[in-house]
N, C-alpha and C positions, 0 to 999 in steps of 0.2 A: 136137883141138878148137881152134878160134880163137875169142877174144873177139869177140862180135857187137856190132852198133852199139847194139842195145836194152839189152845188158847194161851197155856203157860209159856209155849215157845213165842208167841206173838208179844207177850208182855217182856219176856227176856231180851228179845232182839231190838224192840223200841228203846229199852232201856241201855242196851249196849250201844246202839248207834245214834241214839239221841233223836229220833224221830220216826213218824209213820212211813215217810217215804223210803227212806234208806231201808227200813225193816221189811217194807213190802217187797222191795226190789230184791233184798237177801233171801226172802222167803218165797219168792216167785209168785206172790198173789197181788191182788189190786189193793189199793189204800181201803176202798170202802169194805172189802172182805176182811181186811186186817181190823178194822175199826169195829166191825161186827163181832169178831173173836173177842175183842177187849170188853164190849158190851155184854156179850154172853158170860164172860169170865166175871165181870162185877155182879150180875144178876146170881151167879152160881155161889159167890161168897157173900153177897149181901153188902157190899161196900165199894166205894170207887177205888180203884187201884192206880190210876195215873191222874195227876194234876194236868188238864188239858192245857191249862196256859203255859206252864213251864215245862210241859212234858217230862216230868220227873215223877218217880213212883211215890205214892202215899205211903202211909205207915203200914196199911193192909197190903199194898204192893210189894213193899220191901220185905215184908214177911213172906210173901209168896216167891220172891225171886230165888231164895235160897232153896226152896222145894224145887223150882224150876231147873235150877242149875244141876242139882243131884238127879232129878227125873230125867234130863237131857243125857246127862253122862251115863246113866244106867243103860239108857236106850242105846247109845253109841256102842257101849260095852257089850250089850245083847247082841247087837247087829255082828260086831266083829267075832264073836265066839260062837253063836248060835248059826249065824249066816256065813261062816267062813268058806264054806265051800260054793255058796251062790255066786253067779256072775256080779262082778263089780258093774253097777250102773247108776247112773246119775250124771250131774254136772259139776265140775270143779273150775273155779276161776284161776287161772295161772298167769302171772307176770313175769317177764323175763327181760334182763338187759340186752341191748343190741348185740354184744359179744357173744352172748349165749346163743341168741337167736340165729345168729348168722352160722355158726359152727355146729350146734347141737339139737336145735329145735326140730329139724325135719326127721333127724332118726328118732328122737323121742317120741314125737306123733306116730311114725311107723310102728315103733314098739308098743306103745299103748294101744293102737288100733288092732294089732295082732293079739294082744294079751286080753284085752278088755273092750270087745266091739261095742258094748253097751254103754261105755263110759263117754261122756262128752266134755271136751276141754275147751273152755274159752279164754284164748290167750291174749294177753296185751304186751305189747313191746313198747318199753319207754325208758327214759333215764332212770337210774337208780333212786334218784330223790323223789320222782313221781310214784315210782312203785311202792317206795316206803310210805308215802302220804296214802296211797290206795289201800295199803295193807292196815294202817293205823285205822283208816275210817271204815274198815270192813267191807270194801269194794272188790278185795282180792282175798283169796283162800291161801295161797301160796306164792313165793316170789323168789327168783334168782336175781340177786343184786348185790351191789357193795354197800357196806356200812349200814345196815338196817338198824333201827332203834329197838333195843330191846325192852319191852314193856311186860306188864303182866298178861296182855292178851297175845303176845308174840313169843314163839320159841326161835331160837337162831342157832345154826351150826355152820362151821366152815365146809365150804364145799370143794373148790379148787384153789391153789395159789396159781396167781398170773403174773407174767411178766410184761412189761412194757418196753418197746424199742423204737427209736427213731428211725424212720424209713424214708428214703428219699429216691426221685427218679434220676437217672443217669445225667440228665440235661441240667440238673440244679446244682448237683454237687459231685465234684470228681475227686479222685485220690482216695488214700486210705487213712490219712493222718487222724488222730484223735481230736475230736471237736468239743469245745465248751459252749456254754450259753453266749458269750460274747461272740463266737463265730457264727452263729445262727440268728442273732439278733435282727438281721436285716433280710433273712430268706424268708420267702412266703410259706405260711403254715396254715394248714387246715386241720380243725379239730371240732369235736362236739360243742355245743353252747354251753355256757354256764347254766346250772350248776352240775354239770356231768363230772364224773370222775376223771374223764380224759383232759377236760378243761383245767380242772384244779391241778392234774398232775403236770401240764404244760406250764401253767403258772408258777407252781412251786418250783419247777426245775430251773427256770429262768431267774427266779428270785434268790436261788443259792448264790448266785454271782452279783445280785443286786441290779439286774437289768430286766427291762420288759420288751417282749417282742413287738417290733413295730409293724409286722405285716401278718396280723394274726387273723385269720378268716375262720368263719364258723359255718357248720352244715349239721342239720339235725338228722341226717341219716348215715349210719356208719357205712353202708355198702356205697352209697354215692362218695363219701368222704374218701374212701380208699381208692374209688375209680378216678377221682380227681388226683389225687397224688400219684397213681399209676399213670395218669394221661400227662403228666409233666407239670401240673398246676402248682404243686405245693409239696413240703415235706409234711410227715405227720407222726404223732406218737401214737402207737397201736400195739395191740397183742400180735406178735408175729404169727399166731395160728390163722388170725383172719385174712392174711395177705400171702399165704402160702403159694398159691399159684402164680401170683404176681413176682414173687421172689424167685421162684424156679424158671420163669420166662425172662428174667432180667428186667422187667418194666420197674422194680424197684429193688432196692439193696439196703442191708441194715448198715446203719452208720455207726462207727466207733465213737462214742461219746463218753464225756466225763463231766460231772459226777454221774454214778449209776442212777437210774429212775428206781425207786424202791418198788419191789413186788408187792401185790396186793391180792386180797382174797375175795373171790366171788362167794356169797354166803347163800345159804338156804333158809329162808324165813316162813315160817308157817303159823298162821293164826291158831291158837288153842282151841277156837270153836269152830274151826273148819270141820266138815263131814270127815270123821277119823278114818273110816274104811277107804274113802276116795283119796284122801291126802297119803295114806300109806301106800296105796296101790301106785300113785303117780311118783313119789318120793323113790320107792323100790326101784323104779325104772330109770329114773332121773339121776340118782346119785352115781351109780356104777358107770352110767354112759358119760357124764361130765368128767369122771376121774381117769378115764382111759382115753378121752379125746385129746385133740390137739391143743386144747386151751390149758391144760394141766402143765405146770412147768416142770421141766426135766432138768437135770444137773447140768446139762450143755447151756440150756437157756439162761441159767443164773451167772454164767461166765462173762 
């Protein structure tokens, strides 16, 4: 018997993800099937490859891991080169922050469906901290988020620069004078819960004046949060792109505030072990869509 690619892949993913359950989920097989692959691999090489108690590779397993890495990388390269004209097919796990989901996700899925009808995208919408944790654990292949951790397993690139602005319903704040943290400290505010980027931005903005907002409410849905603001319940700190309709209708208006809230980047983070041909297809559609979207900061937005 010779080790098969499926057996080596099983060993590699157990090693990367630290257990049978996560590896089985990543490979789309049952845990018994994954365990069988490891037993067959051990029979093929004539030695244990995993310490079952610690779920770490044995000396023989560590030797095999280097070959497994190279063989799977060559398989991906072969798929990209030889199968370049074949339809993109399979499943990719994509995580996106709320702001991207509200503004860009519908068009992204339309574009991907038109270009790659055999591609299946499993979308998770969450706060960036949750998306980052899922990426690190191997539960996502690709994510659009703020401040991902750059590790050996993750590649990161800036996607779009975004601005944040305080917006308010007319009933709460009138007039056009410039407002600072002390002016808004007693005004009701709604934002996403900690540890979201919006929560941290609100907290840090008030901290510049050494004050803490006294009426800070949280909501875990960005869409509901903006509806609450537009309905007159609170002011909010948001990317203007997600409330364009409310601003046009006069339900919300942008406040003139000082100090300015720093712009930030939405980042594109990809696991290096994600299916390369699928990640390439999704990124190829996602990147230009985000950069021409209303999310991307323009010169006027920065003033």
